[in-house]
N, C-alpha and C positions, 0 to 999 in steps of 0.2 A: 423740178417740178411742171408737171405739163398744166400747160393752161387751156381751157375748156373754150370751146367757142359759144356763143350764146345760144345756137340752135340745140348744140348738143347739153349744154346748161338746161334750157328748157326741157328737151328732153327727159333728162334726171330728174327733175322736180316733177314734172306730170307723172313721171311712174313711180315715184315715191308719192304723191298724192294720191294716185288710183290705190295703191296698197291701203293707205290709211282709210280712204273711204269704202274699199270693200269690207274691213273690218269694222268701220263706223261709220256708215252712210246718214252722216247730218252735215248739210251743206254749211251751216256756222263754224262748225268744228273745223272744216275743210277749210272755211276761210280762212280762219285764225293760223293755221297752218301755213297756208300759202303767206299769210301778212309777216308770218315769224321769219320768212325766206327774205324779207325786205324789199317784197316787192309793191308797186303802185295799187292802189283799190283797183284802178281798171284791169291792172295785169293778174290780181288775184281772182276777180270774176271771170275773165277770161279763162284761167288756168281752171276754175269750178268747172264753167260749159264743158271744157275740154274733157274733163274727168269724168264728169255725168254721162256724157255722150259714149265714151270708152267704156265704163261699167254697163251701160245698157246693152251694148256690143256683147260683151262679155255673159251678162244675164241671158241674152236671146238665144246664146248657143245651146 
């Protein structure tokens, strides 16, 4: 079994959350999904900010 590094785990989580957000762009739902990953409130909020920035980049293309 391969053990993921923390930055690799973060990247996988952010990609998953970005896909969820593009399908359903509701911050509250995104926050709930992040919390289901077992992260702290501040980490969940950081993930949301990052995902929204990424989504805006995708939409602006």
